[in-house]
C-alpha positions, 0 to 999 in steps of 0.5 A, a space after each residue: 175866262 177867255 182864250 187869251 187869258 188861259 194861254 200863257 205866252 211861251 218864249 223859245 228857251 234860247 231867246 230868253 234871259 236864263 238860257 243866255 245866263 247858262 251858256 255864259 256860265 259854261 264859258 265861265 266854268 271852262 275858263 275857270 278850269 283854264 285858270 286853275 291849271 295855270 300856276 299864276 291865273 292871268 288877269 285876262 282869264 279872270 277878266 273873261 270869267 267875270 265878264 261871262 258872269 256879268 254879260 247876260 245881266 247887263 244885256 237884259 238891263 240894257 234891253 229894258 231901255 230899248 223897248 222901241 227896238 223890234 223883238 226880231 231885230 233885238 234877237 238878231 243883234 244879240 245872236 251876232 254878239 254871241 257869235 263874235 264872243 264865241 270866236 274870241 273865246 276860241 282864240 282865248 282858249 288857244 284853240 283848245 280842241 274840246 272847249 272850242 267844240 263846246 263853244 261852237 256847239 253852244 252858238 250852233 244850238 242857239 242859232 238853229 233854234 232861233 232862225 234855222 240853217 240861215 242863222 246858223 250860217 250867219 252865226 258861223 261867219 261871225 264866229 269865224 270873223 270874231 276868231 280871226 280879229 281876236 287872233 290878229 290882235 292877241 297872237 295866241 300860241 295854239 294849244 290844240 290838245 286839251 288837258 283832262 280837267 279842261 276836257 272834263 269841265 268843257 264836256 260836263 258844262 256843255 252837256 249840262 247846258 244841253 240837258 237843261 235846254 232839252 228840258 226847257 224845250 220839252 216843257 215848252 212843247 207841253 205848253 204848246 200842246 196844252 195851248 193847242 188843245 185849248 185853241 182846238 176846243 175854242 175853235 170847236 165852240 166857235 164853229 158850233 156857235 157860227 153854225 147856230 148863228 148861220 141859221 138866222 141868215 141866208 147862206 149866201 149872206 153868211 158866206 159873204 160876211 165871213 169872206 169879207 165881201 159884205 161889211 156889217 154896217 148900215 149901207 145899201 145899194 141898188 141892184 137889178 133882182 128878181 123877187 119871189 113871194 109865196 104863201 099856202 092857199 087855205 092855210 088860215 082855215 087849216 090853222 083854225 082846225 088843227 092843234 098848234 103842235 100839229 100845225 107847227 110841225 106841218 108848217 116847219 116841214 113845208 118851210 124846210 122843203 121850200 128852203 131846200 129848193 130855194 137854196 138849190 136854185 141859188 136864191 137868198 131867203 129873206 124871211 118867213 112870215 107865217 106860211 109866206 116865203 120871201 126869196 130874192 135872186 141877184 144878191 149877194 151873188 148874181 149870175 146876170 139878170 136873165 140867169 137870175 130871173 130864170 132860176 127864180 121862176 124855175 125855182 117857183 115851178 119846182 116848188 109848185 111840183 114839190 107841193 103835190 108831194 107834200 100834199 100826198 104826205 099830209 093826206 096820209 097824216 089825215 090832213 084832207 084840206 087841199 092846200 095849194 101854193 100860190 106865187 108871184 115874182 117880179 124883176 127890177 131894181 131894188 135897194 138891197 143891204 143892211 137896214 135897221 140900227 147899229 145894234 140890230 140889222 136886217 139884210 133885206 130889200 125894199 122897192 117897187 118890185 118887192 111890192 109888185 111881187 107881193 101883190 101878184 102873189 095875193 092875186 094868184 089862184 091856187 097853184 098859180 105863178 104870176 109874173 110881170 112883163 119885165 120878168 117874162 121878157 127875160 125867161 120867155 126863151 126857157 119857160 112857157 107862159 100864158 098871157 093874162 092881160 092887164 090887171 089892176 094892182 093895189 098901189 100902182 097907178 096903171 094896170 100891170 101886164 101879167 103872165 101865168 107861168 105854165 112850165 119849163 119848155 123842155 117838160 112841155 114838149 112831145 115827151 114831158 117828164 111829169 105826169 099828174 092827175 088828181 080826183 076825189 080818192 085818187 091822187 098821182 104825181 110822177 116825175 120821171 126826171 127825179 126817179 133813180 134807175 134802181 127804183 123804177 121797177 118798184 114804181 112799176 109794180 106799185 102802179 100795176 098793183 094799183 091798177 089791178 085793185 081799181 079794175 077788180 073793185 066794184 064801185 057803187 
C-alpha cells in the first residue's frame, strides 16, 4: 500500500458541504424563533427559513455542474455569497443585537479558517454591503433589543455550530497528525533507501542527479578530464596464498581507504575492478583543468603515502608480502555521461585518455606514478616530476613522453614534512603534517623506546 492510498484527503470543515448546512440551519432556527414571536408569521420570515434550509443543497448541486471552475475561485465565490447573505439576514432580523452578533460570528469564523485576516476583511465589507443594500430596499424598523427566546435560540444555535465545528477541527487535526506520522515514516524509509542506493554511485553523481543538474537519460558530452588508474603490485600472487575471506577483508579495507582519499580530493569514483581503482576529475564538478589535474596527482601522492600505513597494518596481521600501489594518470578530452540501456545505465567515461592512463598504470613500477606531458604541463608548478623520456604504449602509434611524479614541492624543500625508511625487520613512515599536537609526546616516547631497544640488542 502506497502513501497516497493510506493518507485520506481532509478538507477544512468550513469549506465543505456539511459546515454550510449547519451554518444555514442556525439561520433557520433564529428566524423560526422570530416567526414564533409574531402573532401571524410573515411570508418573508417563512421564506427565509425555507431558503436557509434549501440553499446549501442547491449550492452543492450547482457546484457539481461547474467542475471546470477552480476550487479556490469557487470557495471565494461561495464565501462572498455567504457574506452578502449575512448582511441581508441582519437586516431581516431588524438589527436585533444577539442574532446579528451570531451571524457576524458565523461569517467571521468561516472567512478566517478559509483565508485568514484578509478574507475576514473582505467578508466584512461584503456583509456591510449586503446589509446596506437590503436596508435600502426593505427599510426595516430597527429593533436592537432581543427577546429572551430569540437571544436563547441565537446563542444555543451559534454555540452548537461552534462546538460541532471545533469537533470537526479536532478530527481534522488528528487526521493531519496521523498523515504526518505516515509521511515521516515514508521519508525515513526513502532516506534509508536513498542512502543505500547512493553507495552504488559516486557522491558527486548522486548529488547532481538529486539536484536536477544531471538528467538520467542516455546522453554524453565532451569534457577535459584527468583520469586516474591504480592497482596493487603483487596482489595476484597474494590472492593465491590467502583464504578468500581474509583476502576480501584486506581488499575492502584497501578500497575503503583509497575511496576516502579520492573523495577528499574531489575525485569522481568510476569503478572498482578487483584491486584496480578508476577515478576521474572534472565532472560533474570541475574547478578548471589545471586545478583538476593538480587535485588528481595530489590524490595519487596521498594514496602512495597512505599505502605505507596500510602495509604496516597488514604486516601486523601476518601479511609479509610487500604490496605496493602503482598509478597512471592522463589529462585530455573524454566522452562522459550515461552509457548503456534505458533500463540500466552506467555513468562513466571513454576516450583516448582513459586508455592512456590505464596503459601508464600497467607500465609503472611498484610505488610509481606516471603521467604524460599534458598532465605534467598543468601540475609542474605544484608537483616535482622526473623526466623518463618516451616509451612505447600499446595502442598508440607514436611513443609517449612520460614523467615520474616525485612529490609535492612543498614536501621536498629544506624541511620536508615526511620521513620514510624500510629495511628487513624495520619499517617507518612519519608524516609530521598529519600528527596532532597532543599525540606528539607519545610518538617521541615510542621512537626513543625503539631506539633504546635497537642499541641494547645484540644482533648476530
